[in-house]
MIKEKE-882366 format. One record per residue (C-alpha): residue in three letters; chain; x, y negated, z negated. Coordinates in pm, 1 decimal. Layout:
PAKOL  code  unit        px        py        pz
PAKOL   ALA     A         X         Y         Z
...
***
This chain:
PAKOL  code  unit        px        py        pz
PAKOL   MET     A    1944.2    1199.7    1592.6
PAKOL   GLY     A    1994.1     899.3    1829.8
PAKOL   GLY     A    1766.6     665.4    1653.7
PAKOL   PHE     A    1858.3     300.0    1604.0
PAKOL   ILE     A    1727.8     -39.9    1453.8
PAKOL   PRO     A    1731.1    -300.1    1711.4
PAKOL   GLY     A    1976.7    -595.3    1618.4
PAKOL   TYR     A    2187.9    -363.5    1390.4
PAKOL   ARG     A    2480.8    -159.2    1498.4
PAKOL   PRO     A    2505.4     213.8    1407.5
PAKOL   GLY     A    2695.9     288.4    1113.5
PAKOL   GLU     A    2755.9      58.6     793.7
PAKOL   LYS     A    2533.8    -234.5     908.0
PAKOL   THR     A    2244.4       7.3     965.5
PAKOL   THR     A    2315.5     189.9     630.2
PAKOL   GLU     A    2308.1    -152.0     452.3
PAKOL   PHE     A    1998.5    -253.2     637.1
PAKOL   LEU     A    1800.5      57.7     521.7
PAKOL   GLN     A    1933.5      56.0     172.0
PAKOL   LYS     A    1820.8    -312.7     120.8
PAKOL   LEU     A    1465.5    -241.3     282.5
PAKOL   SER     A    1395.2      69.3      71.3
PAKOL   THR     A    1500.6    -124.9    -240.0
PAKOL   ARG     A    1251.6    -396.6    -146.3
PAKOL   ILE     A     976.4    -166.6     -59.9
PAKOL   THR     A    1041.3      42.7    -403.2
PAKOL   LEU     A    1043.1    -275.1    -628.2
PAKOL   PHE     A     731.0    -420.7    -479.2
PAKOL   GLY     A     562.2     -86.5    -478.5
PAKOL   ALA     A     652.2     -50.6    -851.8
PAKOL   PHE     A     511.9    -372.8    -914.0
PAKOL   PHE     A     198.1    -317.9    -766.0
PAKOL   LEU     A     165.1      28.9    -909.7
PAKOL   GLY     A     220.2    -115.4   -1274.0
PAKOL   PHE     A     -41.4    -403.2   -1200.9
PAKOL   ILE     A    -294.8    -138.5   -1107.9
PAKOL   ALA     A    -230.7      60.7   -1410.3
PAKOL   ILE     A    -289.4    -221.6   -1641.8
PAKOL   LEU     A    -565.3    -380.1   -1451.2
PAKOL   PRO     A    -837.5    -186.7   -1632.8
PAKOL   LEU     A    -689.4    -318.4   -1979.8
PAKOL   ILE     A    -687.8    -668.6   -1826.2
PAKOL   MET     A   -1035.9    -656.4   -1716.6
PAKOL   GLU     A   -1137.3    -500.8   -2050.5
PAKOL   GLN     A    -986.5    -799.1   -2228.9
PAKOL   LEU     A   -1127.1   -1059.8   -1989.7
PAKOL   THR     A   -1504.2    -910.1   -1994.8
PAKOL   LYS     A   -1507.7    -795.9   -2345.2
PAKOL   VAL     A   -1678.4    -506.4   -2248.1
PAKOL   LYS     A   -1510.6    -191.4   -2430.8
PAKOL   THR     A   -1677.0      72.7   -2248.0
PAKOL   PHE     A   -1484.2      13.9   -1920.6
PAKOL   ASN     A   -1383.7     350.6   -1821.3
PAKOL   MET     A   -1192.1     302.9   -1510.0
PAKOL   GLY     A    -852.6     376.6   -1508.5
PAKOL   GLY     A    -557.1     269.6   -1259.9
PAKOL   THR     A    -588.3     604.3   -1074.7
PAKOL   SER     A    -961.6     536.4   -1005.6
PAKOL   VAL     A    -858.9     212.7    -868.5
PAKOL   LEU     A    -604.1     341.6    -655.1
PAKOL   ILE     A    -843.4     607.1    -504.6
PAKOL   LEU     A   -1107.7     333.2    -423.1
PAKOL   VAL     A    -864.2     115.0    -248.0
PAKOL   ALA     A    -746.5     401.2     -55.0
PAKOL   VAL     A   -1078.4     512.1      50.1
PAKOL   ALA     A   -1186.3     154.5     132.9
PAKOL   ILE     A    -897.6     130.0     380.0
PAKOL   GLU     A    -980.7     445.4     522.4
PAKOL   ILE     A   -1347.2     363.0     581.2
PAKOL   LYS     A   -1216.5      25.9     732.6
PAKOL   ARG     A    -992.3     216.6     992.1
PAKOL   GLU     A   -1268.3     475.2    1075.3
PAKOL   VAL     A   -1505.6     179.8    1140.0
PAKOL   GLU     A   -1260.0     -13.6    1351.3
PAKOL   ALA     A   -1187.6     290.6    1547.4
PAKOL   GLN     A   -1546.6     355.5    1611.1
PAKOL   ILE     A   -1589.9      -8.3    1724.3
PAKOL   THR     A   -1301.6      22.9    1968.0
PAKOL   MET     A   -1438.5     337.1    2113.9
PAKOL   ARG     A   -1773.6     172.9    2191.5
PAKOL   GLU     A   -1625.9    -129.6    2331.0
PAKOL   TYR     A   -1385.2      81.6    2566.5
PAKOL   ASP     A   -1466.1      65.0    2929.6
PAKOL   TYR     A   -1401.1     363.0    3139.1
***
C-alpha cells in the first residue's frame, strides 16, 4: 500500500521490525491484563475485606472511563484557550 517505516528498508527488515514490535506489545499487554485480573484478589488479601466485589473487568472499565474523561477535559481546555 506504499506505507513505510522511517529507518527500515521495505521487505524483510520491515517484517522483522513489525514482528518484534507486535510481540513486545502483546507480551506487555498480556501481563497487564493478567495483573488487572488478579488485582481484586490481591486487594482482598491485603485489606482482609472479603466483600470486595470488584472484578478485573470493572477495573478495566473504570480505567478506560477515566482516560476518556481526561481526554475530553483536555480537549475542552484546548478549545477555550484557542485564539481565533
